[in-house]
C-alpha positions as CSV (number, residue, x, y, z in Angstrom):
1,M,-6.7,25.6,-6.3
2,P,-3.7,25.8,-4.1
3,E,-1.5,22.8,-4.8
4,L,1.1,21.0,-2.6
5,P,3.8,23.8,-2.6
6,E,1.2,26.5,-1.7
7,V,-0.4,24.4,1.0
8,E,3.1,23.5,2.4
9,T,4.0,27.2,2.4
10,I,0.8,28.1,4.3
11,K,1.3,25.3,6.8
12,N,4.8,26.5,7.5
13,A,3.6,30.1,8.1
14,L,0.8,28.9,10.4
15,E,3.3,26.7,12.3
16,K,5.6,29.7,12.9
17,A,2.7,31.9,13.9
18,V,0.6,29.8,16.3
19,C,2.3,26.5,17.1
20,G,2.2,26.2,20.9
21,A,-0.6,28.7,21.2
22,T,-3.9,28.1,22.9
23,I,-7.2,28.5,21.0
24,Q,-9.2,31.0,23.0
25,K,-12.2,31.6,20.9
26,T,-13.7,30.1,17.7
27,E,-16.2,32.2,15.7
28,V,-18.1,30.6,12.9
29,F,-20.1,33.0,10.8
30,C,-21.0,30.5,8.0
31,R,-21.1,26.7,8.2
32,R,-22.1,26.0,4.6
33,F,-18.8,24.7,3.2
34,R,-18.1,21.7,1.0
35,V,-18.2,19.8,4.3
36,P,-20.3,21.7,6.9
37,V,-18.4,23.1,9.9
38,P,-19.5,20.9,12.9
39,D,-22.0,22.7,15.2
40,D,-19.9,21.8,18.2
41,L,-16.5,22.9,16.8
42,P,-16.0,25.8,19.3
43,Q,-16.8,23.5,22.3
44,K,-14.4,20.9,21.0
45,I,-11.4,23.1,20.4
46,N,-11.6,26.2,22.6
47,G,-9.0,25.9,25.4
48,A,-6.9,23.4,23.5
49,R,-3.2,24.0,22.7
50,I,-1.8,23.6,19.2
51,V,0.9,21.0,19.5
52,F,2.1,20.7,15.9
53,L,1.1,21.1,12.3
54,N,1.6,18.9,9.3
55,R,0.3,18.5,5.8
56,I,-1.5,15.5,4.2
57,A,-1.8,16.0,0.5
58,K,-3.5,19.4,0.1
59,Y,-4.9,19.4,3.7
60,I,-3.4,21.3,6.6
61,I,-3.6,19.4,9.8
62,I,-3.5,21.2,13.2
63,N,-2.9,18.8,16.0
64,L,-4.2,19.7,19.4
65,D,-3.3,18.6,22.9
66,N,-6.8,17.2,23.5
67,D,-6.3,14.4,21.0
68,L,-8.2,16.2,18.3
69,S,-6.9,17.4,15.0
70,L,-8.3,20.2,12.7
71,I,-8.5,19.3,9.0
72,W,-8.3,22.4,6.9
73,H,-8.7,22.6,3.1
74,L,-8.7,25.8,1.1
75,G,-10.8,24.7,-1.8
76,M,-10.6,26.7,-5.0
77,S,-10.0,30.2,-3.6
78,G,-9.8,30.0,0.2
79,K,-7.3,32.0,2.2
80,I,-6.0,31.8,5.7
81,K,-5.0,35.2,7.1
82,I,-2.7,35.6,10.1
83,C,-3.5,38.7,12.2
84,E,-2.0,39.9,15.4
85,T,-5.4,40.8,16.8
86,R,-9.0,40.0,15.9
87,P,-10.1,42.2,13.0
88,E,-12.6,44.8,14.2
89,N,-14.5,44.6,11.0
90,P,-14.1,41.2,9.3
91,D,-14.1,41.2,5.5
92,K,-17.2,40.0,3.6
93,H,-16.0,36.4,3.2
94,D,-14.3,36.0,6.5
95,H,-16.3,33.0,7.6
96,I,-14.3,31.6,10.5
97,I,-12.0,33.3,13.0
98,L,-9.8,31.4,15.4
99,T,-8.4,33.6,18.2
100,T,-5.3,32.2,19.9
101,S,-2.9,33.3,22.5
102,R,-0.5,34.3,19.7
103,G,-2.9,36.0,17.3
104,C,-5.8,35.2,15.0
105,L,-6.3,32.9,12.0
106,V,-9.0,34.1,9.7
107,F,-10.5,31.8,7.0
108,N,-11.7,33.7,4.0
109,D,-13.4,31.7,1.3
110,A,-15.7,33.5,-1.2
111,R,-16.7,30.3,-3.0
112,R,-16.9,28.1,0.1
113,F,-15.4,25.1,-1.6
114,G,-12.9,24.7,1.3
115,L,-13.6,23.2,4.6
116,L,-12.7,23.1,8.3
117,T,-13.6,20.1,10.4
118,C,-12.0,18.0,13.1
119,C,-11.6,14.4,14.2
120,Q,-9.8,12.3,16.7
121,T,-6.0,12.4,15.9
122,T,-5.8,8.7,16.1
123,Q,-8.5,8.4,13.4
124,L,-6.9,10.8,10.8
125,K,-5.8,8.0,8.5
126,S,-9.3,6.5,8.4
127,H,-11.1,9.8,8.0
128,P,-13.3,9.8,4.8
129,L,-11.4,12.9,3.5
130,L,-8.0,11.2,3.9
131,E,-8.3,7.5,3.8
132,K,-8.1,7.0,0.0
133,L,-5.2,9.3,-0.6
134,G,-2.1,8.0,-2.3
135,I,1.5,8.4,-1.5
136,D,3.0,11.9,-0.8
137,P,5.8,12.9,-3.2
138,F,8.0,13.6,-0.2
139,D,7.4,10.2,1.4
140,K,10.7,8.2,1.6
141,E,9.1,5.4,-0.4
142,F,8.4,7.7,-3.4
143,N,11.0,7.1,-6.1
144,G,11.4,5.9,-9.7
145,Q,11.0,2.3,-8.8
146,W,7.8,3.0,-7.0
147,L,6.4,5.0,-9.9
148,Y,7.4,2.3,-12.4
149,E,5.5,-0.4,-10.4
150,K,2.4,1.8,-10.0
151,F,2.4,2.6,-13.7
152,Q,2.5,-1.0,-15.0
153,N,-1.3,-1.3,-15.2
154,K,-2.1,2.3,-16.0
155,K,-3.2,2.9,-19.6
156,A,-4.2,6.5,-19.0
157,A,-1.9,9.4,-19.9
158,V,1.0,9.8,-17.5
159,K,-0.2,13.4,-16.7
160,I,-3.6,12.1,-15.7
161,V,-2.1,9.4,-13.5
162,L,0.1,12.0,-11.7
163,L,-3.0,14.0,-10.9
164,D,-4.8,11.0,-9.5
165,Q,-4.9,11.7,-5.8
166,Q,-5.3,8.0,-5.1
167,V,-1.9,7.3,-6.7
168,V,0.2,10.4,-5.8
169,C,-1.4,13.1,-3.7
170,G,-0.9,16.8,-3.9
171,I,1.1,17.4,-7.1
172,G,-1.5,19.4,-8.9
173,N,-1.8,20.6,-12.5
174,I,0.9,23.2,-12.6
175,Y,3.6,21.0,-11.1
176,A,2.7,17.9,-13.1
177,S,3.2,19.9,-16.3
178,E,6.5,21.4,-15.0
179,A,7.8,18.0,-13.8
180,L,7.0,16.2,-17.1
181,Y,8.9,19.0,-18.9
182,K,11.9,18.6,-16.7
183,A,11.8,14.9,-17.2
184,K,11.4,15.3,-21.0
185,I,8.3,13.1,-21.1
186,L,5.2,13.9,-23.1
187,P,2.2,14.2,-20.8
188,M,-0.1,12.2,-23.1
189,R,2.1,9.1,-23.2
190,P,0.4,6.1,-21.5
191,A,1.9,5.7,-18.0
192,K,2.4,2.0,-18.6
193,D,4.8,2.7,-21.5
194,L,7.4,4.6,-19.4
195,S,10.6,2.8,-18.8
196,L,12.2,2.4,-15.4
197,K,14.8,5.0,-16.4
198,E,12.1,7.5,-17.4
199,C,10.2,6.8,-14.1
200,R,13.4,7.5,-12.1
201,R,13.9,10.8,-14.1
202,L,10.2,11.7,-13.5
203,A,10.4,11.1,-9.7
204,E,13.5,13.2,-9.5
205,S,11.8,16.0,-11.5
206,V,8.7,15.9,-9.3
207,L,10.8,16.4,-6.2
208,E,13.0,19.1,-7.8
209,V,10.0,21.1,-9.0
210,L,8.0,20.8,-5.8
211,G,11.1,21.6,-3.7
212,K,11.9,24.8,-5.7
213,A,8.2,25.9,-5.6
214,I,8.1,25.5,-1.8
215,H,11.3,27.5,-1.5
216,A,9.7,30.2,-3.7
217,G,6.5,30.3,-1.6
218,G,4.4,28.7,-4.3
219,S,2.8,30.1,-7.5
220,T,0.5,33.1,-7.5
221,L,-1.7,33.0,-10.6
222,K,-5.1,34.3,-9.5
223,D,-6.3,34.0,-5.9
224,Y,-3.4,32.4,-4.0
225,R,-1.7,34.6,-1.4
226,R,0.5,33.6,1.5
227,P,-1.0,34.2,5.0
228,D,0.9,37.5,5.3
229,G,-0.8,38.6,2.1
230,S,2.3,38.4,-0.1
231,M,2.5,36.5,-3.4
232,G,4.5,33.4,-4.1
233,Y,6.9,33.8,-7.0
234,F,7.5,30.4,-8.5
235,Q,5.3,31.4,-11.4
236,N,8.3,33.4,-12.6
237,E,10.2,30.1,-12.9
238,H,7.5,28.2,-14.9
239,C,9.0,26.6,-18.0
240,V,5.9,25.6,-19.8
241,Y,2.8,26.2,-17.7
242,N,0.5,28.8,-19.3
243,K,3.2,29.7,-21.9
244,T,1.4,28.5,-25.1
245,G,3.3,29.6,-28.2
246,K,6.4,30.7,-26.4
247,R,9.9,29.1,-26.6
248,C,10.7,26.9,-23.6
249,P,14.0,27.7,-21.7
250,D,15.9,24.7,-22.9
251,C,14.8,24.5,-26.5
252,V,16.8,25.5,-29.7
253,C,14.0,24.6,-32.1
254,D,12.7,26.9,-34.9
255,I,9.7,28.2,-33.1
256,K,8.1,29.2,-36.5
257,K,8.0,25.5,-37.4
258,T,7.2,24.0,-34.1
259,G,4.8,26.7,-32.8
260,G,6.6,26.8,-29.5
261,I,5.0,25.4,-26.3
262,Q,1.8,23.5,-27.0
263,K,-1.4,23.3,-25.0
264,S,-3.7,20.3,-24.9
265,V,-6.5,19.2,-22.6
266,L,-6.1,16.0,-20.7
267,G,-8.7,14.8,-18.2
268,G,-10.3,18.2,-18.4
269,R,-7.1,20.0,-17.4
270,S,-5.0,22.3,-19.5
271,T,-1.6,20.7,-20.2
272,F,1.5,22.5,-21.5
273,Y,4.5,20.8,-23.2
274,C,7.4,21.1,-25.7
275,V,7.0,18.9,-28.7
276,T,10.7,19.1,-29.4
277,L,12.2,18.2,-26.0
278,Q,9.5,15.9,-24.6
279,K,9.1,12.5,-26.1
């Protein structure tokens, strides 16, 4: 599933391509997504101008000049393709095409775990998809002190808490592993046991890792592609994620004794860490 850096990268590309454009035609070939596409979506958004785009957690929000906002989520393998003109022969899983005055947006989703819906812009914060989301890592209030206070009653492993969308939204599995490595904190430690100093280090690491990943266009591991079809390249900078048995970049341990980077499963998600550097 695309995580915060991938979604931010896609949002930025869409903003550059269609911000200020008018939606001329909406074609929905399949409505059966995780949340069904509203029957009246074309009537609601055709003729509206795209005013600005933003990201809430892993959702792309397209705000229109008719006081409506599109809520777009890519699910496990969804892609948004930017085309200069409408494709003459849409691909098999091209389920939605938005034709604008500045080109077309094509939503391709083979597994249909994504969604595209809309609501009144003033009701975004109370929308069922968004109302329970926690703080965004790039919110000005997110820092070590905030994490420390949130962690005080959390007995679960710190990695699991970082993935809890009602605590911090959007980080995702890859970047939680990478941030904990940068902060030198074992992912299975109870969140409540982290000191204020460690929480400050972790908050800084989260922002550093996410910032670098956005700059690199995200991580392409399987399905993710940017809207122009190119890959992100932050996977080339991963320190521990999916590197079981290898030496991490900052370690000088005897890999024959330590076994290198370890893999465990926490909360049903693969977790990677260095037993020497992370405590």
